[in-house]
LOGUBA-582178 format. One record per atom (N, C-alpha, C): residue number from 0; chain; atom name; z, y, x. Coordinates in Angstrom, 3 decimals. Atoms other than C-alpha are relative to their C-alpha. Layout:
# residues N
NUM / A / CA / Z / Y / X
...
# end
This chain:
# residues 122
0 / A / N / 1.068 / 0.923 / -0.350
0 / A / CA / 60.115 / 45.129 / -112.113
0 / A / C / 0.046 / -0.284 / 1.505
1 / A / N / -0.083 / 0.400 / -1.407
1 / A / CA / 60.111 / 43.203 / -108.842
1 / A / C / -1.273 / 0.373 / 0.750
2 / A / N / 1.131 / -0.321 / -0.867
2 / A / CA / 57.878 / 44.233 / -105.970
2 / A / C / -0.706 / -1.307 / 0.368
3 / A / N / 0.682 / 1.269 / -0.272
3 / A / CA / 55.188 / 41.489 / -105.688
3 / A / C / -0.083 / -0.332 / 1.486
4 / A / N / 0.073 / 0.274 / -1.437
4 / A / CA / 54.861 / 41.883 / -101.910
4 / A / C / 1.342 / -0.491 / 0.533
5 / A / N / -1.334 / 0.435 / -0.429
5 / A / CA / 58.609 / 41.536 / -101.440
5 / A / C / 0.236 / -1.450 / -0.435
6 / A / N / -0.144 / 1.370 / 0.503
6 / A / CA / 58.597 / 38.400 / -103.603
6 / A / C / -0.854 / -0.964 / 0.818
7 / A / N / 0.891 / 0.837 / -0.803
7 / A / CA / 55.639 / 37.025 / -101.634
7 / A / C / 0.633 / -0.313 / 1.349
8 / A / N / -0.590 / 0.210 / -1.323
8 / A / CA / 57.360 / 37.525 / -98.273
8 / A / C / 1.264 / -0.845 / -0.083
9 / A / N / -1.191 / 0.831 / 0.174
9 / A / CA / 60.576 / 35.999 / -99.597
9 / A / C / -0.406 / -1.460 / -0.188
10 / A / N / 0.460 / 1.368 / 0.220
10 / A / CA / 58.674 / 32.925 / -100.822
10 / A / C / -0.628 / -0.584 / 1.258
11 / A / N / 0.692 / 0.478 / -1.200
11 / A / CA / 56.654 / 32.696 / -97.604
11 / A / C / 0.969 / -0.630 / 0.988
12 / A / N / -0.979 / 0.519 / -0.955
12 / A / CA / 59.858 / 31.956 / -95.690
12 / A / C / 0.954 / -1.023 / -0.615
13 / A / N / -0.915 / 0.949 / 0.624
13 / A / CA / 61.514 / 29.605 / -98.179
13 / A / C / -0.144 / -1.374 / 0.633
14 / A / N / 0.076 / 1.355 / -0.553
14 / A / CA / 62.393 / 26.144 / -96.929
14 / A / C / -0.935 / -0.869 / -0.840
15 / A / N / 0.914 / 0.899 / 0.701
15 / A / CA / 59.879 / 23.474 / -97.825
15 / A / C / 0.556 / -1.418 / 0.063
16 / A / N / -0.467 / 1.390 / -0.034
16 / A / CA / 60.469 / 19.827 / -98.638
16 / A / C / -0.401 / -0.668 / 1.314
17 / A / N / 0.365 / 0.711 / -1.230
17 / A / CA / 60.483 / 17.487 / -95.637
17 / A / C / -1.402 / -0.592 / -0.110
18 / A / N / 1.351 / 0.553 / -0.035
18 / A / CA / 56.955 / 16.530 / -94.682
18 / A / C / -1.075 / 0.881 / -0.604
19 / A / N / 1.002 / -0.863 / 0.647
19 / A / CA / 55.249 / 19.400 / -96.541
19 / A / C / -0.956 / 0.607 / 1.021
20 / A / N / 0.856 / -0.594 / -1.026
20 / A / CA / 53.950 / 20.996 / -93.334
20 / A / C / -1.002 / -1.030 / 0.520
21 / A / N / 0.907 / 1.059 / -0.473
21 / A / CA / 52.508 / 17.694 / -92.084
21 / A / C / -1.031 / -0.351 / -1.066
22 / A / N / 0.935 / 0.311 / 1.091
22 / A / CA / 50.964 / 17.024 / -95.495
22 / A / C / -1.072 / 1.078 / -0.107
23 / A / N / 0.966 / -1.096 / 0.047
23 / A / CA / 49.322 / 20.469 / -95.532
23 / A / C / -0.984 / -0.072 / 1.153
24 / A / N / 0.878 / 0.141 / -1.166
24 / A / CA / 47.955 / 19.886 / -92.035
24 / A / C / -0.983 / -1.147 / -0.202
25 / A / N / 0.881 / 1.150 / 0.260
25 / A / CA / 46.568 / 16.486 / -93.043
25 / A / C / -1.078 / 0.368 / -1.016
26 / A / N / 0.979 / -0.424 / 1.008
26 / A / CA / 44.879 / 18.057 / -96.077
26 / A / C / -1.041 / 0.934 / 0.616
27 / A / N / 0.949 / -0.893 / -0.678
27 / A / CA / 43.313 / 20.749 / -93.866
27 / A / C / -0.962 / -0.812 / 0.863
28 / A / N / 0.871 / 0.858 / -0.819
28 / A / CA / 41.996 / 18.058 / -91.494
28 / A / C / -1.004 / -0.748 / -0.874
29 / A / N / 0.909 / 0.700 / 0.918
29 / A / CA / 40.535 / 16.121 / -94.428
29 / A / C / -1.093 / 0.940 / -0.511
30 / A / N / 0.949 / -0.981 / 0.540
30 / A / CA / 38.885 / 19.263 / -95.826
30 / A / C / -1.105 / 0.313 / 1.009
31 / A / N / 0.963 / -0.406 / -1.032
31 / A / CA / 37.173 / 20.066 / -92.506
31 / A / C / -0.977 / -1.104 / 0.385
32 / A / N / 0.799 / 1.162 / -0.395
32 / A / CA / 35.734 / 16.572 / -92.048
32 / A / C / -0.204 / -0.057 / 1.513
33 / A / N / 0.026 / 0.090 / -1.459
33 / A / CA / 36.491 / 16.941 / -88.343
33 / A / C / -0.689 / 1.140 / 0.728
34 / A / N / 0.713 / -1.117 / -0.629
34 / A / CA / 34.584 / 20.191 / -87.725
34 / A / C / 0.809 / 1.280 / -0.080
35 / A / N / -0.702 / -1.279 / -0.055
35 / A / CA / 35.971 / 23.574 / -86.734
35 / A / C / -0.384 / 0.847 / -1.218
36 / A / N / 0.229 / -0.781 / 1.219
36 / A / CA / 36.358 / 25.788 / -89.817
36 / A / C / -0.164 / 1.498 / 0.251
37 / A / N / 0.079 / -1.432 / -0.309
37 / A / CA / 36.094 / 29.135 / -88.011
37 / A / C / -1.417 / 0.520 / -0.213
38 / A / N / 1.265 / -0.711 / 0.234
38 / A / CA / 33.332 / 31.465 / -89.199
38 / A / C / 0.203 / 1.439 / 0.443
39 / A / N / -0.122 / -1.391 / -0.435
39 / A / CA / 32.624 / 34.881 / -87.739
39 / A / C / -1.298 / 0.746 / -0.225
40 / A / N / 1.148 / -0.878 / 0.187
40 / A / CA / 30.307 / 37.819 / -88.191
40 / A / C / -0.581 / 0.355 / 1.354
41 / A / N / 0.659 / -0.431 / -1.225
41 / A / CA / 27.754 / 38.819 / -85.577
41 / A / C / 0.297 / 1.459 / 0.287
42 / A / N / -0.250 / -1.376 / -0.438
42 / A / CA / 27.706 / 42.174 / -83.803
42 / A / C / -0.348 / 1.021 / -1.078
43 / A / N / 0.395 / -0.944 / 1.047
43 / A / CA / 25.943 / 43.866 / -86.730
43 / A / C / 0.845 / -0.156 / -1.254
44 / A / N / -0.811 / 0.256 / 1.180
44 / A / CA / 28.349 / 42.363 / -89.253
44 / A / C / -0.771 / -0.650 / -1.129
45 / A / N / 0.832 / 0.530 / 1.073
45 / A / CA / 25.449 / 40.970 / -91.255
45 / A / C / -0.227 / -1.505 / 0.112
46 / A / N / 0.293 / 1.416 / -0.206
46 / A / CA / 24.970 / 37.520 / -89.745
46 / A / C / 1.304 / -0.758 / 0.185
47 / A / N / -1.207 / 0.803 / -0.106
47 / A / CA / 27.586 / 34.827 / -90.110
47 / A / C / -0.284 / -1.261 / 0.799
48 / A / N / 0.113 / 1.200 / -0.818
48 / A / CA / 28.121 / 32.030 / -87.629
48 / A / C / 1.161 / -0.924 / -0.328
49 / A / N / -1.094 / 0.955 / 0.114
49 / A / CA / 30.165 / 28.860 / -87.911
49 / A / C / 0.056 / -0.786 / 1.296
50 / A / N / -0.186 / 0.769 / -1.224
50 / A / CA / 31.602 / 27.123 / -84.896
50 / A / C / -0.523 / -1.416 / -0.223
51 / A / N / 0.572 / 1.341 / 0.146
51 / A / CA / 29.827 / 23.831 / -84.260
51 / A / C / 0.740 / -1.052 / 0.827
52 / A / N / -0.781 / 0.951 / -0.796
52 / A / CA / 32.559 / 22.176 / -82.184
52 / A / C / 0.916 / -0.841 / -0.899
53 / A / N / -0.935 / 0.874 / 0.720
53 / A / CA / 34.810 / 19.332 / -83.266
53 / A / C / 1.383 / 0.651 / -0.033
54 / A / N / -1.341 / -0.570 / 0.152
54 / A / CA / 38.192 / 20.453 / -84.585
54 / A / C / 1.035 / -0.931 / 0.626
55 / A / N / -1.035 / 0.782 / -0.674
55 / A / CA / 41.250 / 19.336 / -82.630
55 / A / C / 1.416 / 0.448 / -0.351
56 / A / N / -1.324 / -0.556 / 0.271
56 / A / CA / 44.133 / 21.535 / -83.848
56 / A / C / 0.034 / 0.628 / -1.386
57 / A / N / -0.179 / -0.702 / 1.269
57 / A / CA / 45.546 / 22.968 / -87.055
57 / A / C / 0.632 / 1.352 / 0.309
58 / A / N / -0.482 / -1.366 / -0.221
58 / A / CA / 45.985 / 26.751 / -86.961
58 / A / C / 0.768 / 0.465 / -1.233
59 / A / N / -0.807 / -0.582 / 1.078
59 / A / CA / 48.833 / 28.171 / -89.083
59 / A / C / -0.364 / 1.478 / -0.086
60 / A / N / 0.433 / -1.390 / 0.139
60 / A / CA / 47.377 / 31.433 / -90.370
60 / A / C / 1.171 / 0.929 / -0.311
61 / A / N / -1.247 / -0.744 / 0.208
61 / A / CA / 50.831 / 32.579 / -91.499
61 / A / C / 0.973 / -0.508 / 1.047
62 / A / N / -0.898 / 0.449 / -1.058
62 / A / CA / 53.068 / 32.477 / -88.482
62 / A / C / 0.967 / 1.116 / 0.347
63 / A / N / -1.005 / -0.968 / -0.404
63 / A / CA / 55.884 / 34.290 / -86.802
63 / A / C / 1.377 / -0.617 / -0.109
64 / A / N / -1.366 / 0.507 / -0.024
64 / A / CA / 59.596 / 33.869 / -86.392
64 / A / C / 0.472 / -0.351 / -1.415
65 / A / N / -0.535 / 0.451 / 1.274
65 / A / CA / 60.952 / 31.816 / -89.275
65 / A / C / -1.028 / -0.221 / -1.095
66 / A / N / 1.033 / 0.121 / 1.026
66 / A / CA / 57.606 / 31.602 / -91.089
66 / A / C / -0.859 / -1.240 / 0.173
67 / A / N / 0.958 / 1.074 / -0.244
67 / A / CA / 55.387 / 28.977 / -89.458
67 / A / C / 0.508 / -1.336 / -0.534
68 / A / N / -0.329 / 1.312 / 0.532
68 / A / CA / 55.392 / 25.699 / -91.352
68 / A / C / 0.983 / 0.022 / -1.154
69 / A / N / -0.938 / -0.114 / 1.117
69 / A / CA / 57.650 / 27.026 / -94.128
69 / A / C / -0.673 / 0.736 / -1.148
70 / A / N / 0.530 / -0.701 / 1.166
70 / A / CA / 56.868 / 28.176 / -97.648
70 / A / C / -1.516 / -0.072 / -0.053
71 / A / N / 1.463 / -0.051 / 0.101
71 / A / CA / 53.255 / 29.313 / -97.939
71 / A / C / -0.698 / -0.483 / 1.263
72 / A / N / 0.612 / 0.412 / -1.265
72 / A / CA / 52.577 / 28.566 / -94.268
72 / A / C / -0.243 / -1.505 / 0.060
73 / A / N / 0.147 / 1.459 / -0.003
73 / A / CA / 52.935 / 24.839 / -94.987
73 / A / C / -1.181 / -0.466 / -0.850
74 / A / N / 1.078 / 0.387 / 0.913
74 / A / CA / 50.130 / 24.878 / -97.570
74 / A / C / -1.358 / -0.011 / 0.701
75 / A / N / 1.331 / 0.128 / -0.612
75 / A / CA / 46.576 / 23.826 / -96.686
75 / A / C / -0.827 / 1.273 / -0.139
76 / A / N / 0.768 / -1.232 / 0.217
76 / A / CA / 45.223 / 27.127 / -98.070
76 / A / C / 0.200 / 1.015 / 1.115
77 / A / N / -0.324 / -0.953 / -1.054
77 / A / CA / 46.855 / 28.967 / -95.173
77 / A / C / -0.064 / -0.650 / 1.381
78 / A / N / 0.210 / 0.696 / -1.271
78 / A / CA / 45.749 / 26.583 / -92.419
78 / A / C / -1.487 / -0.207 / 0.208
79 / A / N / 1.382 / 0.309 / -0.348
79 / A / CA / 42.476 / 26.043 / -90.606
79 / A / C / 0.000 / -1.103 / 1.046
80 / A / N / 0.201 / 1.025 / -1.015
80 / A / CA / 41.338 / 22.990 / -88.676
80 / A / C / -0.992 / 0.601 / 0.989
81 / A / N / 0.788 / -0.758 / -0.971
81 / A / CA / 39.981 / 24.535 / -85.475
81 / A / C / -0.156 / -0.753 / 1.317
82 / A / N / 0.185 / 0.556 / -1.347
82 / A / CA / 38.635 / 23.631 / -82.043
82 / A / C / 0.927 / 0.744 / 0.972
83 / A / N / -0.879 / -0.612 / -1.005
83 / A / CA / 40.582 / 24.445 / -78.870
83 / A / C / -0.400 / 1.440 / 0.305
84 / A / N / 0.456 / -1.334 / -0.401
84 / A / CA / 38.428 / 27.464 / -77.960
84 / A / C / 0.237 / 1.033 / -1.097
85 / A / N / -0.223 / -0.950 / 1.098
85 / A / CA / 38.559 / 29.111 / -81.397
85 / A / C / 1.487 / 0.278 / -0.181
86 / A / N / -1.441 / -0.207 / 0.135
86 / A / CA / 42.322 / 28.569 / -81.536
86 / A / C / 0.495 / 0.991 / 1.055
87 / A / N / -0.365 / -0.961 / -1.052
87 / A / CA / 42.711 / 30.375 / -78.203
87 / A / C / -0.521 / 1.399 / -0.317
88 / A / N / 0.583 / -1.305 / 0.327
88 / A / CA / 40.384 / 33.164 / -79.359
88 / A / C / 0.757 / 0.688 / -1.136
89 / A / N / -0.732 / -0.566 / 1.131
89 / A / CA / 42.401 / 33.650 / -82.572
89 / A / C / 1.413 / 0.412 / 0.407
90 / A / N / -1.407 / -0.252 / -0.320
90 / A / CA / 45.902 / 33.460 / -81.108
90 / A / C / 0.202 / 0.889 / 1.217
91 / A / N / -0.128 / -0.895 / -1.148
91 / A / CA / 45.228 / 35.397 / -77.932
91 / A / C / -0.084 / -0.699 / 1.324
92 / A / N / 0.082 / 0.759 / -1.241
92 / A / CA / 45.698 / 32.802 / -75.237
92 / A / C / -0.055 / 0.890 / 1.225
93 / A / N / 0.177 / -0.782 / -1.219
93 / A / CA / 44.614 / 34.141 / -71.867
93 / A / C / -1.007 / 1.112 / -0.272
94 / A / N / 0.932 / -1.112 / 0.125
94 / A / CA / 43.040 / 37.591 / -71.974
94 / A / C / 0.006 / 0.712 / -1.339
95 / A / N / -0.092 / -0.697 / 1.278
95 / A / CA / 43.978 / 38.604 / -75.515
95 / A / C / -0.875 / -0.604 / -1.086
96 / A / N / 0.719 / 0.514 / 1.163
96 / A / CA / 42.571 / 37.991 / -78.969
96 / A / C / -1.468 / 0.407 / 0.045
97 / A / N / 1.439 / -0.258 / 0.016
97 / A / CA / 38.805 / 37.689 / -79.226
97 / A / C / -0.580 / -0.111 / -1.404
98 / A / N / 0.411 / 0.110 / 1.397
98 / A / CA / 38.580 / 36.863 / -82.939
98 / A / C / 1.092 / 0.612 / -0.874
99 / A / N / -0.940 / -0.637 / 0.915
99 / A / CA / 40.248 / 39.103 / -85.541
99 / A / C / -0.390 / -0.357 / -1.426
100 / A / N / 0.253 / 0.428 / 1.377
100 / A / CA / 40.582 / 37.922 / -89.143
100 / A / C / -0.448 / 1.167 / -0.864
101 / A / N / 0.487 / -0.969 / 0.973
101 / A / CA / 38.617 / 39.808 / -91.790
101 / A / C / 0.223 / -0.633 / -1.364
102 / A / N / -0.299 / 0.575 / 1.303
102 / A / CA / 40.012 / 39.179 / -95.231
102 / A / C / 1.095 / 0.785 / -0.673
103 / A / N / -1.054 / -0.655 / 0.756
103 / A / CA / 42.710 / 40.044 / -97.690
103 / A / C / 1.301 / 0.072 / 0.771
104 / A / N / -1.297 / -0.158 / -0.639
104 / A / CA / 46.310 / 40.828 / -96.938
104 / A / C / 0.635 / -1.354 / 0.311
105 / A / N / -0.532 / 1.345 / -0.213
105 / A / CA / 47.232 / 37.156 / -97.278
105 / A / C / -1.092 / -0.890 / 0.570
106 / A / N / 1.020 / 0.857 / -0.608
106 / A / CA / 45.347 / 34.818 / -94.947
106 / A / C / -0.356 / -1.195 / -0.877
107 / A / N / 0.505 / 1.161 / 0.733
107 / A / CA / 43.214 / 32.114 / -96.554
107 / A / C / -1.006 / -0.699 / 0.905
108 / A / N / 0.850 / 0.757 / -0.925
108 / A / CA / 41.264 / 29.353 / -94.828
108 / A / C / -1.468 / 0.399 / -0.070
109 / A / N / 1.399 / -0.412 / 0.113
109 / A / CA / 37.956 / 30.786 / -96.092
109 / A / C / -0.269 / 1.374 / 0.614
110 / A / N / 0.198 / -1.312 / -0.628
110 / A / CA / 38.522 / 34.148 / -94.350
110 / A / C / -0.920 / -0.122 / 1.210
111 / A / N / 0.898 / -0.053 / -1.152
111 / A / CA / 36.013 / 35.155 / -91.692
111 / A / C / 0.671 / 0.787 / 1.119
112 / A / N / -0.527 / -0.707 / -1.166
112 / A / CA / 36.588 / 36.639 / -88.246
112 / A / C / -1.048 / 0.956 / 0.545
113 / A / N / 0.870 / -0.941 / -0.704
113 / A / CA / 35.143 / 39.546 / -86.308
113 / A / C / 0.239 / -0.210 / 1.484
114 / A / N / -0.133 / 0.182 / -1.447
114 / A / CA / 34.451 / 38.891 / -82.637
114 / A / C / 0.158 / 1.376 / 0.638
115 / A / N / -0.257 / -1.280 / -0.656
115 / A / CA / 35.846 / 41.690 / -80.475
115 / A / C / -0.131 / -0.157 / 1.505
116 / A / N / 0.123 / -0.021 / -1.459
116 / A / CA / 35.184 / 42.625 / -76.881
116 / A / C / 1.351 / 0.332 / 0.604
117 / A / N / -1.238 / -0.274 / -0.722
117 / A / CA / 38.125 / 42.520 / -74.535
117 / A / C / -0.356 / 0.869 / 1.195
118 / A / N / 0.281 / -0.915 / -1.113
118 / A / CA / 38.066 / 45.482 / -72.190
118 / A / C / 1.058 / -0.173 / 1.072
119 / A / N / -0.899 / 0.175 / -1.143
119 / A / CA / 39.568 / 44.938 / -68.787
119 / A / C / 0.325 / 1.359 / 0.603
120 / A / N / -0.383 / -1.244 / -0.675
120 / A / CA / 41.507 / 47.692 / -67.098
120 / A / C / -0.516 / -0.012 / 1.428
121 / A / N / 0.543 / -0.103 / -1.365
121 / A / CA / 39.998 / 48.930 / -63.867
121 / A / C / 1.104 / 0.163 / 1.016
# end
């Protein structure tokens, strides 16, 4: 019997038809209706917030060398339409990651984030 995780990772990196990544991004933009799709939990973990800024970028939730925009990464289910600030907070930008995904092993656009404090070295 094949290992499902191994099969998943193999499929995640498979080549996709030309234009599939752009089509998935367009579908994510349509789904968001122009608003950032990032949701996060408050400090207590009980209250959920949704970003109220206009979305400007598509975030590939599955990324890495040889993965971004291929296989599962090209699908709208694994993309979020996000604002500039949330995209920086998720990917790390300057000062490290401020939003960490809370969800299953495989990222999905409905996953939530946990805001984390960045501690500066003295």
